C-alpha positions, 0 to 999 in steps of 0.5 A: 209203693207195694202191691195191693193185698188184703189186710190180715183180720187182726190188722183190720180189727186194730184199725177199727179199734182206732175208730171205736176204742179211744180210751177205757170209757169207749169200752165201757160205752160199747159194752153197756150199750150191748147190755141195754140192748140185751134187755138188762134191768141192772148193769154193773161196771167195775174198774181198776186204774180208771179202766186201764188195767181192768174193766168188768161189765156185768148185766142181767140181760138175755145172755148168749149161748155157745153158738153166739159166743163162738161168733161174738169176736168175729168182725162185723158179727151182730144180732141186730142187723140182717140185711141192708134194709135194716139200716133204715130202721135202727132201733138198738144202740149198737149194731155195727158188730165192730166193738167186741172184735176191736176190743179183743184186738187191743186187749185181753177180753173174756165173755162169760154168758148164760141165757135165762133158760139155760142150765149152764153158761159158756165162756170165750176169750180173745187174747189180742186177736187170738180167739179161744174155743168156747167152753162150758162155765158156771155163770148166772143168767146174763153176761159178764165181760172182762177187758184187761190190759187195754192197749198193752200190746199197742204201746203207741196207743197206750201212751196217749191214755191219761192218768187213771183219775182222768180216765175214770172221770170219762167213765163216770161221765159215760155212766151218768149219761146212760143213767139219764137216758134209761131211768128204768135201768139200775146202773152201778159203777165201782172203782177199786172197791169204791162205789161212784155211781149207784142208781135206784130202780124206779127213779125219774129223770129229775131224781137222777139229774139231782143225783149227779148234778145236785138236788138244788139244780134239779129242783130249779129245772123246768120240765118241758114235753111236746104234745102226746103222739107227736111225730118227734116227741121232746122231753126236756129238763131246762134251766130258767133264764136266770140260771146259766153256766160258763160252759155248755157241759150240761147241754146234753142231747139224747136221741132215742136213748143215744147220747149225741152231739146233734147240731140241729137240736143244739141250734134249736136249744140256743134259739129257744133261749136266744133273747133270754140268756145274758150275752157273752159266754153264759150257757143254759142248762138243758137235758134234752131227750128226743124220741122218734121213729128210727126211720126218721134219723140216720145214726150210721154217720159216725164211727162212735155213733156220736152224731146223727143225720135227720131225714127232716131236720127242720121239723126236728128243729121246730119241735125242739125250739117250740117245746123249750120256748113254751116252757120258758114262756110259761115260767114267768120267773123274776120279780113282777113289776106292776102299776098301782092305785091308791086313794089320794093319788091323782087320777092322771097317774092311774090313767097313765097305767090304764092307757098302757093296757088299753092301747097296747102300744109302745111306751107313751114317752112324750106322746100327746095322749099320755097324761102328765103328772108330777115329776120325780123327787128331786125334779122340782116337784115330788111324787104324791103319796110315794108310799102307794102300793103296787098291785095288778090283777089280770082280767079275763078278756077275749084277747086273753092278755088284757090287764086292769089296774086294781086298787090296793089301799094301805095294808092291802095284799097284792092281787094274784100273789103279785108282789107290791112295789112302791116307786122311790125315784130315778137315779143316774137318769137310767135306773128306776128305784122301787121299794118292795115288801121286803127289799129294794128293786132297781130297774134298767129302764132301757132294758125293760122298755126294750123287752116290752117293745120286743114282745109287742112287736112280735105279737103284732107281727103274728097278727099282721103288720106294724103301724107305719109313720109317714114322713113329711119329706121322704128320706133318700138313702144311698145304697149299693146296687146289691143292697137296693136289690136286697130291698126289692127282694125283701119288700114284703118283709119291709112292709110287714115291719112298717117300712115303705121303701121305694127305688130312687134311681139305680143306687138309692131308695126313698123311705116314705114311712117307717115303723111308728114304734121308733122313738127317734126316727133315723130312716137311713141308720135303721134301714142299714141296720135291718139290711145288715141283720138280714145279710148276716142272718142269711150267711148264718143260715137262719130261717125266716122266723129267726131272721124276723126275730133278729130284725125285731130285736134291733127295732126294739133296741132303737125304739126303747128309751135310752139310758139318760132319758128323763122319764116322768112318773106317768111314763114310768107307770105306763112302762111298769104296767106293760111289763106286768103282762110280759112272760119275761120282764126280767130280761131284755131281748139280748138276755141282759137282766132288767132288774136287780133285787136286794132283799132286806136280808141282803141289805142287813148283811151288807150293813152288818145289822 
């Protein structure tokens, strides 16, 4: 070990460059941030060899005079901070004062600038740490920074750069993110004379998303905004549940204009889509813009300013989740499924649908109050008048969600623009077949009923607790002492979910009642599943709302009709009636689709008609 000594400035700058300057796109990011902070309305970037040979950034911002240029390449020199108190309220993109000094230490950098009111400009150069004197120069108002030979004097760093095409791709991605974050600023990116990014003034965010990711995608996105004046303002452009990708590249989060990788916002995003996106590796598309008082967020936690730390992460999480979820629930995508009424159909068939609306309970499979009618075709009887139209109207009610069955005779139009469907039958004991006005609809009975139960249980929990079904003989369930303690700890949660559970010795509990929604009461199996969900959720750090939602998910799955269950037409009618009132009848709580739609064109294309 040698003696302790202070490092030379150029070594300090190169160490800082190792954190700040990773590749040409890093230089572009730092310089464009400075341009935006300078109030530029137009920023032009020109690259050679993907930026490895030359990077030029030109802006029409406020510019710098000779005194500012003299200090521009000094370590930790900045106009954006004055004292330590300013770190609590950072409103600019750049602020550390490391970027120019770090870039100049690993490249040849030249700054030419002129303030708007000055008669002439000035220029200064940094040749890998050797800064020249400031001298006068002809210049237009604004600033031009040229960086040449990045890492030319640091071969160990330069060998890690990728091909020009790869580095160019990173630079293009960086410019696209700036263009999305600041729609009022014009951004241009040219590579060896070819224009790759060229935005127009006055474009909105949807137009810019369409410019970079396709107009079809932009038109499909939903717009979500938090209430005006909220402490944490949220603007988002998000995909409806039926639109997803195999990767999360188009999940982009911006905080006060800064592109970041924010775990809080991304977790809130996933929670908003939790039961709407198919399971597996599918990812929704979200462009999320969060705006708040800079004092609420600490941006000084990452060398490249790529992460943030929130003063109140739970408030941000809830604001993002609530805003996105409201937009998703208001979208009502997918093909609606509805009950029908037509003269000549037995009254019991219509009453089944009315029963579902008025009771608001689960699917009345086998329930004494569920009226019975004829069986499906192939089951011995046939469904009378199988060409009856399907149509539903939503009637206003104090509860705001009641529906009524509307009659639709032959040739009648569907009420409220809802598509009419005609039941055909049930196949493989699992799928309901319905004929639409211009195609065919297959419905997964388990997935659709699971969605119905999930929404019904969630709604009732918001109003209080679930109904209980008392057992004639209490079920004794053997548990570990830790599990018994957990049951005692979560007694209030269990009671709210419709469970009456009491200790029964040191290693067991007695289940005296379970939720009435469960079709096949299995107190021991369901209790163990609920405990497992609570335990997994706690280890994962889920909040109470997310934990409760996970438990409801399992209960809905247990309570739903299963694949292979034979359903009576009246029961199908009740299911379809309840599904009509849902926001997302097109997917189950796990995100699996509940239906498959094949249009007439699809069928004709398949059969070459």
